[in-house]
C-alpha positions as CSV (number, residue, x, y, z in Angstrom):
1,M,-81.0,59.6,-50.9
2,H,-78.4,58.9,-48.6
3,S,-74.9,59.5,-48.4
4,G,-72.8,56.6,-50.3
5,D,-76.3,55.4,-51.9
6,L,-76.1,53.9,-55.3
7,I,-77.9,54.8,-58.2
8,L,-80.9,52.5,-58.7
9,D,-82.0,53.5,-62.4
10,T,-79.7,51.6,-64.7
11,D,-80.8,51.6,-68.4
12,P,-82.1,47.7,-69.0
13,A,-80.6,48.1,-72.5
14,L,-77.3,47.2,-70.7
15,D,-78.3,44.1,-70.0
16,L,-79.5,42.5,-73.6
17,I,-77.4,40.2,-75.2
18,R,-74.7,41.6,-77.7
19,T,-75.8,41.2,-81.4
20,T,-72.2,42.3,-82.8
21,I,-68.4,41.4,-81.8
22,P,-66.3,44.9,-82.5
23,E,-63.3,43.6,-84.4
24,D,-60.7,46.7,-83.5
25,K,-60.8,44.9,-80.1
26,P,-59.5,41.5,-80.1
27,T,-60.0,40.9,-76.5
28,W,-63.3,42.0,-76.2
29,T,-65.6,39.3,-75.1
30,E,-69.1,39.0,-73.0
31,N,-69.3,36.9,-69.7
32,I,-72.4,35.5,-67.9
33,A,-72.2,33.8,-64.3
34,W,-74.5,32.8,-62.0
35,W,-74.8,30.5,-59.1
36,M,-78.1,28.7,-57.5
37,H,-77.5,27.0,-54.2
38,D,-81.1,25.4,-52.9
39,N,-80.5,24.1,-48.8
40,D,-84.3,22.3,-49.2
41,S,-83.4,20.1,-52.5
42,G,-79.7,19.8,-51.8
43,V,-78.7,20.8,-55.5
44,S,-76.6,23.8,-55.9
45,L,-75.4,25.2,-59.2
46,Y,-72.3,27.4,-60.8
47,A,-72.6,28.3,-64.2
48,H,-71.1,30.5,-66.5
49,L,-71.5,31.4,-70.3
50,G,-68.6,33.4,-72.2
51,R,-67.3,34.5,-75.5
52,M,-64.3,32.6,-76.4
53,Q,-61.4,34.6,-77.7
54,P,-59.9,34.7,-80.4
55,D,-63.5,33.8,-81.9
56,R,-65.8,36.0,-79.6
57,S,-68.6,34.3,-81.9
58,I,-67.9,30.8,-80.2
59,W,-69.5,30.4,-76.5
60,E,-68.1,28.0,-73.9
61,G,-70.7,27.1,-71.1
62,L,-69.5,25.8,-68.3
63,S,-72.0,23.7,-65.3
64,L,-71.0,22.8,-61.8
65,I,-73.7,20.4,-60.0
66,F,-73.9,19.8,-56.6
67,L,-76.1,17.3,-56.1
68,P,-78.5,15.5,-53.2
69,D,-76.7,12.5,-52.6
70,G,-72.9,14.2,-52.4
71,G,-72.2,13.3,-56.2
72,M,-71.0,16.1,-58.7
73,L,-71.8,15.8,-62.1
74,V,-70.2,18.8,-64.7
75,N,-70.3,20.0,-68.2
76,R,-67.7,22.2,-70.1
77,S,-69.4,22.5,-74.1
78,L,-68.6,25.3,-77.0
79,G,-70.8,26.1,-79.9
80,A,-71.2,29.0,-81.8
81,C,-73.3,31.8,-81.9
82,V,-73.1,35.8,-82.7
83,D,-76.2,37.2,-81.7
84,R,-77.7,35.1,-78.4
85,A,-76.1,33.9,-75.7
86,N,-76.1,30.0,-77.1
87,N,-74.0,27.3,-77.9
88,G,-76.9,24.4,-78.4
89,E,-77.0,23.2,-74.9
90,Y,-76.8,26.4,-73.2
91,N,-79.6,29.2,-73.9
92,Y,-79.0,32.0,-71.7
93,E,-81.9,35.4,-72.0
94,P,-82.5,37.7,-70.6
95,V,-86.4,38.0,-70.7
96,V,-87.0,41.1,-69.2
97,P,-83.5,43.4,-69.1
98,N,-82.6,43.7,-65.4
99,K,-85.3,41.8,-63.6
100,I,-85.9,38.3,-65.1
101,W,-83.2,35.7,-67.0
102,Q,-84.3,33.0,-68.2
103,F,-80.9,29.7,-67.6
104,N,-81.9,26.6,-70.2
105,F,-79.6,23.9,-70.0
106,D,-79.8,20.6,-72.4
107,G,-77.1,18.0,-72.9
108,V,-75.3,15.8,-71.2
109,A,-72.5,16.1,-68.2
110,Q,-70.2,14.2,-66.6
111,R,-69.7,12.1,-63.2
112,V,-66.9,12.6,-61.4
113,D,-65.0,13.0,-58.1
114,P,-64.4,16.4,-56.8
115,Q,-61.1,14.6,-54.7
116,H,-59.5,13.0,-58.3
117,L,-60.0,16.8,-59.8
118,R,-57.4,18.0,-57.5
119,N,-54.7,16.8,-59.2
120,H,-56.0,15.5,-62.8
121,A,-58.1,17.6,-65.9
122,L,-61.7,15.9,-66.7
123,G,-61.3,13.3,-68.6
124,D,-63.7,10.4,-70.0
125,E,-65.5,10.2,-66.9
126,P,-69.1,9.1,-67.3
127,F,-71.3,10.6,-68.9
128,E,-75.6,10.9,-68.6
129,K,-78.4,13.2,-69.8
130,L,-79.2,16.3,-67.6
131,S,-81.2,19.5,-68.4
132,Y,-81.9,22.7,-65.9
133,K,-84.8,24.8,-67.0
134,L,-84.7,28.1,-64.2
135,T,-85.4,31.4,-63.9
136,F,-84.1,33.8,-62.0
137,E,-86.0,36.8,-60.8
138,A,-84.2,40.1,-59.2
139,V,-84.7,41.1,-55.4
140,Q,-82.9,44.2,-55.7
141,P,-81.9,46.8,-58.3
142,V,-79.1,45.2,-60.4
143,F,-76.2,46.8,-59.2
144,N,-73.9,49.0,-62.0
145,M,-70.3,48.0,-60.6
146,H,-69.2,50.3,-62.6
147,N,-71.8,53.1,-63.5
148,S,-71.8,52.1,-67.2
149,D,-73.7,53.6,-69.6
150,I,-74.6,52.7,-73.7
151,N,-71.9,54.6,-74.4
152,S,-69.0,52.5,-72.0
153,D,-66.5,50.6,-73.6
154,G,-67.7,48.0,-71.3
155,M,-70.1,47.1,-67.9
156,H,-70.2,44.9,-64.7
157,L,-73.9,44.3,-64.1
158,E,-75.5,41.9,-60.3
159,H,-78.2,41.1,-58.9
160,G,-79.7,39.1,-56.1
161,G,-82.5,37.1,-56.5
162,T,-84.1,34.0,-56.3
163,V,-84.7,31.4,-58.8
164,K,-87.0,28.7,-59.7
165,G,-87.6,25.9,-62.4
166,C,-86.0,22.0,-62.2
167,F,-83.8,20.3,-62.9
168,V,-83.7,16.4,-64.6
169,V,-81.1,14.3,-63.5
170,N,-81.3,10.9,-64.7
171,G,-84.6,10.9,-65.7
172,K,-85.6,12.2,-62.4
173,R,-87.2,15.8,-62.3
174,I,-85.7,17.3,-58.8
175,A,-88.0,21.4,-58.2
176,I,-85.6,24.0,-57.4
177,N,-87.4,26.8,-55.0
178,C,-84.4,29.4,-54.0
179,T,-82.0,31.7,-54.1
180,G,-79.3,33.3,-56.3
181,Y,-77.0,35.6,-57.7
182,R,-75.8,36.5,-61.4
183,D,-73.6,38.8,-63.2
184,H,-73.4,39.9,-67.0
185,S,-70.5,42.0,-68.1
186,V,-68.6,43.7,-71.5
187,S,-64.9,43.9,-71.1
188,Q,-61.8,43.5,-73.1
189,R,-60.1,40.8,-71.0
190,T,-57.5,38.0,-70.5
191,M,-56.6,35.6,-68.0
192,N,-53.0,36.1,-68.6
193,T,-52.5,39.1,-66.0
194,L,-54.4,37.6,-63.1
195,D,-53.3,37.2,-60.1
196,T,-56.1,36.5,-57.7
197,E,-60.1,36.6,-57.5
198,T,-62.5,36.3,-54.9
199,W,-66.1,36.5,-55.0
200,A,-69.1,35.9,-52.3
201,N,-72.3,36.8,-52.3
202,C,-75.8,35.4,-51.2
203,V,-79.6,36.6,-50.6
204,F,-80.7,36.3,-47.3
205,P,-84.9,34.8,-46.6
206,S,-85.3,38.4,-45.2
207,G,-84.6,40.4,-48.9
208,K,-80.7,41.3,-47.7
209,V,-78.1,41.2,-50.3
210,F,-74.4,41.4,-50.1
211,S,-71.5,40.9,-52.3
212,M,-67.8,41.9,-52.8
213,L,-65.3,40.7,-55.6
214,E,-61.4,41.1,-55.4
215,V,-59.5,41.0,-58.0
216,S,-56.1,41.4,-58.4
217,R,-54.4,41.7,-61.5
218,A,-50.8,42.9,-63.4
219,E,-52.2,46.2,-64.4
220,R,-55.0,46.3,-61.8
221,Q,-56.5,46.3,-58.7
222,I,-60.8,46.0,-58.2
223,R,-62.3,45.6,-54.0
224,V,-65.3,46.8,-54.7
225,G,-69.1,45.2,-53.3
226,Q,-72.3,46.3,-52.8
227,V,-75.3,45.4,-49.6
228,Y,-79.0,45.7,-50.3
229,R,-81.1,46.8,-46.7
230,N,-84.9,48.0,-47.2
231,G,-84.8,49.2,-50.2
232,R,-80.9,50.6,-49.8
233,M,-78.1,49.9,-51.7
234,Q,-74.7,51.1,-50.6
235,R,-70.9,50.3,-52.1
236,V,-68.8,48.8,-50.4
237,S,-65.3,48.0,-50.0
238,P,-64.2,44.8,-48.7
239,V,-61.5,45.0,-46.1
240,A,-61.8,41.2,-45.0
241,F,-62.5,38.5,-46.9
242,P,-61.8,34.8,-47.3
243,D,-58.5,33.8,-49.0
244,L,-57.5,30.2,-50.5
245,T,-54.9,27.8,-49.3
246,S,-55.7,24.5,-50.6
247,S,-57.6,22.8,-54.2
248,E,-60.3,21.4,-51.3
249,G,-61.6,24.7,-50.5
250,S,-59.5,25.3,-47.3
251,P,-59.4,27.6,-45.3
252,H,-63.1,26.9,-44.7
253,S,-64.9,29.6,-42.3
254,G,-64.4,32.9,-41.3
255,E,-65.1,36.1,-41.2
256,I,-65.8,38.8,-43.8
257,Q,-66.0,42.6,-43.3
258,L,-67.1,45.8,-45.8
259,Q,-66.9,49.0,-45.3
260,T,-69.3,51.5,-46.2
261,D,-68.7,55.0,-47.9
262,D,-70.3,56.6,-44.4
263,G,-68.6,54.3,-42.3
264,E,-70.0,51.4,-41.1
265,T,-68.4,48.4,-40.8
266,I,-70.7,45.2,-41.7
267,S,-68.9,41.9,-40.6
268,I,-70.6,38.9,-42.7
269,Q,-69.4,35.1,-40.7
270,W,-69.0,32.4,-43.4
271,H,-68.9,28.9,-44.1
272,T,-68.2,26.2,-46.4
273,K,-70.1,23.4,-47.2
274,D,-68.6,19.6,-47.5
275,Q,-68.8,20.6,-51.6
276,F,-66.3,21.8,-53.2
277,V,-65.1,21.6,-57.8
278,P,-61.9,22.8,-59.0
279,F,-60.8,23.9,-62.2
280,N,-58.2,25.7,-64.0
281,L,-58.4,29.0,-65.8
282,L,-57.3,28.8,-69.3
283,R,-55.5,31.2,-71.1
284,P,-56.2,33.7,-72.7
285,L,-59.8,32.5,-71.6
286,G,-61.5,29.1,-70.8
287,M,-62.4,27.6,-67.8
288,R,-61.5,23.5,-68.1
289,P,-62.8,20.9,-64.4
290,G,-60.2,19.8,-63.0
291,I,-56.2,21.0,-62.2
292,D,-53.6,19.9,-65.0
293,R,-50.6,20.1,-62.2
294,K,-48.3,20.3,-65.6
295,M,-49.7,23.6,-66.5
296,E,-46.9,26.2,-66.3
297,D,-47.9,29.1,-64.2
298,A,-51.6,27.4,-64.1
299,M,-54.3,29.4,-62.0
300,V,-56.8,27.5,-59.8
301,A,-60.7,28.3,-59.0
302,V,-62.3,26.3,-56.3
303,Q,-66.5,26.9,-56.3
304,C,-67.8,26.1,-53.2
305,P,-71.5,26.6,-51.8
306,A,-71.5,29.0,-48.6
307,V,-73.4,29.7,-45.1
308,Y,-73.2,33.5,-44.5
309,T,-74.5,34.9,-41.4
310,W,-75.0,38.8,-41.6
311,D,-76.6,39.8,-37.7
312,G,-77.9,36.5,-36.8
313,E,-79.7,35.6,-40.1
314,T,-78.9,33.1,-42.0
315,G,-78.3,32.6,-46.2
316,Y,-76.9,30.3,-48.7
317,G,-74.6,31.8,-51.3
318,W,-71.6,31.3,-52.6
319,L,-68.1,31.7,-52.8
320,E,-65.5,31.7,-55.7
321,R,-62.0,32.0,-54.9
322,T,-59.0,31.9,-57.6
323,R,-55.0,31.5,-56.3
324,P,-52.3,30.3,-58.9
325,V,-52.0,26.8,-58.6
326,K,-48.1,27.2,-57.0
327,V,-49.4,29.0,-53.7
328,L,-51.9,26.2,-52.5
329,E,-50.6,23.7,-50.4
330,S,-52.1,20.9,-52.3
């Protein structure tokens, strides 16, 4: 093992859905986030399923679907289940923990104009039937961000992989075969103290993977990530990463710089596709499509499919950026 290499053996039990809720930890929560970017079919998806507060048996699901014709479908739904990641419309589960996940959705979504959502919360936009059935299979070992074990108070697992399956949109089946990325976290979490957040990641055709996460809170700052190359996974520190200056995703291009523990600087060029969707982060937890500009001290997240180039190789990945609405130009 080289200096700075990450341990590749993580207990699969960490990746299981929690079956009990610790009542002595009122901010304890569990979250599953993932995305896929299929450049061939023209479909991209950001999805999240997380336990709410104060009742952690309630799961909030969010799906943001970018369509081949440039259209946009969104779903936000709530439902209760203690021991599974299931709220009625969403059913997410680790089929083989640390390796294979099933992401299923069967419900309705609303057709929206992202430009309209820049100044309005989601309202009575038209509903239509939507489903997806997708299987994620890892191409790398789990990135155990905090080196958690089964006795740890919290954990954050990330994974690059492939996504296969299909969407059914308005009765039309769209086959999916692409790359994607996912995380599964358990922590004591609140949006009340969040200042900024940036999450960028990509799985390349050769099997290389990178991910970087920046989180600034009143009580804690995190800048961490990973690269996976030729069977070797290394922890990295982001030293240059994307900013966010407007609710439609500006700037739209730039360079990410990651530094390994052994001193190597990795440069990755990025640009967003001409697609975005903004949403408010609610307090203490929650994610609602659109921006309500009357909300005092509102936090805005902007999701964008992104294209990355690393040492001349192009991959299709994701870019998530969160900032206070008051610092955005528009």
